[in-house]
BAMAR-729274 format. One record per residue (C-alpha): residue number from 1; residue in one letter; x, y, z. Coordinates in pm, 1 decimal. Layout:
N
<rec nr="NUM" rest="A" x="X" y="Y" z="Z"/>
...
***
This chain:
108
<rec nr="1" rest="M" x="841.0" y="-2473.4" z="6.5"/>
<rec nr="2" rest="S" x="970.6" y="-2453.0" z="363.9"/>
<rec nr="3" rest="E" x="817.3" y="-2243.2" z="620.4"/>
<rec nr="4" rest="R" x="1108.9" y="-2003.7" z="610.5"/>
<rec nr="5" rest="E" x="1065.4" y="-1950.6" z="242.8"/>
<rec nr="6" rest="Q" x="693.6" y="-1895.0" z="271.8"/>
<rec nr="7" rest="D" x="746.3" y="-1632.2" z="534.2"/>
<rec nr="8" rest="L" x="1003.5" y="-1476.7" z="317.1"/>
<rec nr="9" rest="E" x="767.0" y="-1474.7" z="19.5"/>
<rec nr="10" rest="F" x="508.2" y="-1321.5" z="235.3"/>
<rec nr="11" rest="A" x="726.2" y="-1042.4" z="360.4"/>
<rec nr="12" rest="M" x="870.1" y="-959.9" z="10.9"/>
<rec nr="13" rest="S" x="521.7" y="-957.6" z="-141.9"/>
<rec nr="14" rest="L" x="402.9" y="-724.7" z="131.0"/>
<rec nr="15" rest="I" x="689.2" y="-496.1" z="40.7"/>
<rec nr="16" rest="A" x="624.8" y="-511.8" z="-327.6"/>
<rec nr="17" rest="Y" x="250.5" y="-439.3" z="-312.5"/>
<rec nr="18" rest="S" x="309.7" y="-163.8" z="-65.1"/>
<rec nr="19" rest="G" x="587.7" y="3.8" z="-274.7"/>
<rec nr="20" rest="D" x="342.3" y="-23.1" z="-573.4"/>
<rec nr="21" rest="A" x="69.1" y="158.2" z="-364.8"/>
<rec nr="22" rest="K" x="298.1" y="430.7" z="-252.7"/>
<rec nr="23" rest="S" x="413.4" y="491.2" z="-613.4"/>
<rec nr="24" rest="H" x="59.2" y="498.1" z="-736.7"/>
<rec nr="25" rest="A" x="-38.2" y="756.0" z="-449.2"/>
<rec nr="26" rest="M" x="253.2" y="972.8" z="-532.9"/>
<rec nr="27" rest="E" x="159.4" y="965.3" z="-921.4"/>
<rec nr="28" rest="A" x="-202.4" y="1071.7" z="-798.0"/>
<rec nr="29" rest="I" x="-41.5" y="1365.2" z="-643.4"/>
<rec nr="30" rest="F" x="158.0" y="1461.3" z="-948.9"/>
<rec nr="31" rest="A" x="-146.6" y="1422.8" z="-1176.1"/>
<rec nr="32" rest="S" x="-368.5" y="1647.9" z="-955.7"/>
<rec nr="33" rest="K" x="-105.0" y="1909.0" z="-943.0"/>
<rec nr="34" rest="K" x="-127.9" y="1924.1" z="-1318.1"/>
<rec nr="35" rest="G" x="-511.0" y="1940.6" z="-1298.9"/>
<rec nr="36" rest="D" x="-562.2" y="1589.2" z="-1435.4"/>
<rec nr="37" rest="F" x="-807.8" y="1472.9" z="-1169.4"/>
<rec nr="38" rest="K" x="-928.0" y="1183.8" z="-1379.0"/>
<rec nr="39" rest="E" x="-568.2" y="1042.3" z="-1375.9"/>
<rec nr="40" rest="A" x="-535.7" y="1119.4" z="-1015.1"/>
<rec nr="41" rest="E" x="-848.0" y="916.0" z="-915.1"/>
<rec nr="42" rest="Q" x="-732.1" y="632.2" z="-1144.1"/>
<rec nr="43" rest="K" x="-392.8" y="628.6" z="-946.4"/>
<rec nr="44" rest="L" x="-560.8" y="640.6" z="-612.1"/>
<rec nr="45" rest="E" x="-779.5" y="335.8" z="-723.0"/>
<rec nr="46" rest="Q" x="-463.2" y="151.7" z="-826.8"/>
<rec nr="47" rest="A" x="-300.6" y="240.5" z="-494.4"/>
<rec nr="48" rest="E" x="-606.5" y="109.5" z="-306.0"/>
<rec nr="49" rest="S" x="-596.2" y="-207.2" z="-519.3"/>
<rec nr="50" rest="S" x="-226.4" y="-272.8" z="-417.4"/>
<rec nr="51" rest="I" x="-305.1" y="-211.0" z="-63.5"/>
<rec nr="52" rest="L" x="-600.9" y="-458.8" z="-77.5"/>
<rec nr="53" rest="E" x="-353.7" y="-716.8" z="-217.9"/>
<rec nr="54" rest="A" x="-104.0" y="-655.6" z="61.0"/>
<rec nr="55" rest="H" x="-389.7" y="-692.0" z="309.8"/>
<rec nr="56" rest="H" x="-483.5" y="-1028.5" z="165.4"/>
<rec nr="57" rest="I" x="-115.3" y="-1146.4" z="230.0"/>
<rec nr="58" rest="Q" x="-110.3" y="-998.4" z="573.5"/>
<rec nr="59" rest="T" x="-447.7" y="-1174.8" z="660.4"/>
<rec nr="60" rest="N" x="-296.7" y="-1502.9" z="535.6"/>
<rec nr="61" rest="M" x="8.4" y="-1436.3" z="773.3"/>
<rec nr="62" rest="L" x="-222.8" y="-1353.1" z="1060.5"/>
<rec nr="63" rest="S" x="-451.1" y="-1664.3" z="985.0"/>
<rec nr="64" rest="K" x="-141.2" y="-1889.9" z="976.7"/>
<rec nr="65" rest="E" x="-37.1" y="-1766.4" z="1323.9"/>
<rec nr="66" rest="A" x="-386.3" y="-1799.1" z="1459.0"/>
<rec nr="67" rest="Q" x="-395.0" y="-2161.7" z="1354.1"/>
<rec nr="68" rest="G" x="-95.8" y="-2219.2" z="1564.2"/>
<rec nr="69" rest="E" x="169.9" y="-2223.2" z="1296.6"/>
<rec nr="70" rest="S" x="459.9" y="-2002.8" z="1394.2"/>
<rec nr="71" rest="I" x="586.2" y="-1725.0" z="1186.2"/>
<rec nr="72" rest="T" x="946.2" y="-1650.7" z="1233.7"/>
<rec nr="73" rest="M" x="978.7" y="-1274.7" z="1325.2"/>
<rec nr="74" rest="T" x="1266.9" y="-1127.2" z="1144.3"/>
<rec nr="75" rest="L" x="1372.0" y="-775.6" z="1064.6"/>
<rec nr="76" rest="L" x="1230.9" y="-835.6" z="710.9"/>
<rec nr="77" rest="T" x="887.9" y="-924.5" z="854.3"/>
<rec nr="78" rest="V" x="884.2" y="-612.8" z="1062.0"/>
<rec nr="79" rest="H" x="1010.0" y="-410.8" z="761.1"/>
<rec nr="80" rest="S" x="722.2" y="-545.3" z="549.9"/>
<rec nr="81" rest="Q" x="459.8" y="-449.5" z="794.5"/>
<rec nr="82" rest="D" x="626.9" y="-94.8" z="828.7"/>
<rec nr="83" rest="H" x="604.6" y="-60.1" z="451.2"/>
<rec nr="84" rest="L" x="236.0" y="-155.4" z="450.5"/>
<rec nr="85" rest="M" x="139.2" y="92.2" z="726.0"/>
<rec nr="86" rest="T" x="333.7" y="363.0" z="545.3"/>
<rec nr="87" rest="A" x="175.3" y="298.9" z="220.8"/>
<rec nr="88" rest="I" x="-169.9" y="314.9" z="377.3"/>
<rec nr="89" rest="T" x="-85.8" y="639.9" z="547.2"/>
<rec nr="90" rest="F" x="66.9" y="781.5" z="225.6"/>
<rec nr="91" rest="K" x="-239.9" y="675.8" z="14.5"/>
<rec nr="92" rest="D" x="-467.3" y="841.9" z="269.1"/>
<rec nr="93" rest="L" x="-257.5" y="1167.8" z="265.2"/>
<rec nr="94" rest="A" x="-252.3" y="1155.5" z="-122.2"/>
<rec nr="95" rest="Q" x="-626.4" y="1142.3" z="-126.1"/>
<rec nr="96" rest="E" x="-650.2" y="1453.2" z="92.5"/>
<rec nr="97" rest="M" x="-398.4" y="1622.7" z="-133.1"/>
<rec nr="98" rest="V" x="-593.4" y="1533.4" z="-454.9"/>
<rec nr="99" rest="D" x="-910.9" y="1670.3" z="-280.9"/>
<rec nr="100" rest="L" x="-724.1" y="1996.0" z="-186.4"/>
<rec nr="101" rest="Y" x="-595.6" y="2048.0" z="-557.4"/>
<rec nr="102" rest="K" x="-965.5" y="2004.0" z="-660.8"/>
<rec nr="103" rest="V" x="-1070.7" y="2285.3" z="-427.7"/>
<rec nr="104" rest="V" x="-784.7" y="2506.4" z="-544.3"/>
<rec nr="105" rest="E" x="-868.8" y="2440.1" z="-907.0"/>
<rec nr="106" rest="N" x="-1245.9" y="2521.9" z="-858.7"/>
<rec nr="107" rest="S" x="-1165.7" y="2843.3" z="-675.2"/>
<rec nr="108" rest="L" x="-964.9" y="2985.9" z="-967.7"/>
***
């Protein structure tokens, strides 16, 4: 596999795992809105797992660059990093919303 193909695979994997994380986080919000907090927590765990996989890929990219191997900086590479940061933020906000729905549920 060429370096270009490897960089493309890294970027696409980051986008895929980040998208999965964001979807799971959104599902956690929907579940908590219905009062299904067990489901919400499971979805948050799945989101965290996807983010962890994305972090492993990102770490591989960073290690490659630290070892002197160049990574071609493309719009796709930047886009993949943007997806990861957005997914992390979204997951954190979903956790806060789930916690808030729990407070509301307990106050009724």
